[in-house]
C-alpha positions in Angstrom: 134.7 124.6 38.1 131.2 125.3 37.2 130.1 121.9 38.4 131.5 122.9 41.9 129.4 126.3 42.1 126.1 124.5 41.0 127.4 122.1 43.9 128.0 124.7 46.6 124.9 126.7 45.5 122.9 123.3 45.9 124.3 122.9 49.4 123.3 126.4 50.3 119.4 126.1 48.7 119.6 123.0 51.4 120.4 125.0 54.5 118.1 127.7 53.7 115.5 125.0 52.9 115.9 123.8 56.6 116.1 127.3 58.2 112.6 127.9 56.3 111.6 124.5 57.9 112.9 125.7 61.5 111.2 129.2 60.7 108.0 127.4 60.3 108.0 125.4 63.2 108.7 128.6 65.4 105.6 130.5 63.7 103.2 127.7 64.7 104.5 127.3 67.9 104.2 131.1 68.4 100.5 131.1 66.9 99.8 128.3 69.6 101.0 130.2 72.5 99.2 133.6 71.1 95.4 131.6 70.8 96.3 130.0 74.0 96.6 133.1 76.0 93.8 134.3 74.8 91.7 131.0 75.5 93.2 131.3 79.1 92.5 135.4 79.2 88.7 134.4 78.3 88.2 131.6 80.4 87.8 129.5 77.5 90.8 127.1 79.2 91.6 126.3 82.7 95.3 126.2 83.9 93.6 124.0 86.5 93.2 121.5 84.1 96.6 119.0 84.0 97.0 118.8 80.3 96.1 122.5 79.4 98.6 123.3 82.4 101.5 121.0 80.6 100.9 122.6 77.3 101.0 126.0 78.4 103.9 125.8 80.6 105.9 124.2 77.7 104.9 126.8 75.2 106.1 129.1 78.0 109.4 127.7 78.4 109.8 127.4 74.2 109.4 130.9 74.1 110.6 132.3 77.1 113.9 133.0 75.7 112.5 134.5 72.3 110.3 137.1 74.3 112.4 138.2 77.2 115.3 140.0 75.4 112.6 141.7 73.4 110.8 142.8 76.4 114.0 144.7 77.2 113.9 147.0 74.2 110.0 147.7 74.4 108.5 150.4 76.9 106.0 149.1 79.6 102.6 148.8 77.8 101.2 148.0 81.4 99.2 144.4 80.7 99.7 144.6 76.6 102.6 142.1 75.9 103.7 143.0 72.4 107.1 141.1 72.6 104.8 138.0 70.6 103.8 140.5 67.8 107.7 141.6 67.3 108.7 138.4 67.3 106.4 137.2 64.6 107.0 140.0 62.7 111.3 139.0 63.2 110.2 135.6 62.0 108.3 136.6 58.8 111.3 139.4 58.0 113.7 136.4 58.2 111.2 134.3 55.9 111.2 136.7 53.6 115.1 137.7 53.8 115.9 133.8 53.4 113.5 133.2 50.6 114.8 136.4 48.6 118.2 134.9 49.1 117.3 131.7 47.7 115.5 133.1 44.3 119.1 135.0 44.2 120.9 131.5 44.5 118.4 129.7 41.6 119.6 132.3 39.1 
């Protein structure tokens, strides 16, 4: 019986580690998108360059499904978009929750 519990805990830890990996990839993509948006705003990067445009539109296609529901709840801030910040905080909070559950499973 104790052997089954250990196996189940190991399976759960594996699933949680995969979720952490996915959250890390999402975090990296969001940071790249934020930095790229700043560089485009300050005209360091030019969307007329094909590779820059491809990366920018690809990142937008990946992240818009995450940002759109957040934008519905946020008040209109004019030209300031806080959806990426809220999404980053949510990813970090999910990471903390998963890590704490992994520690609880280990004991």
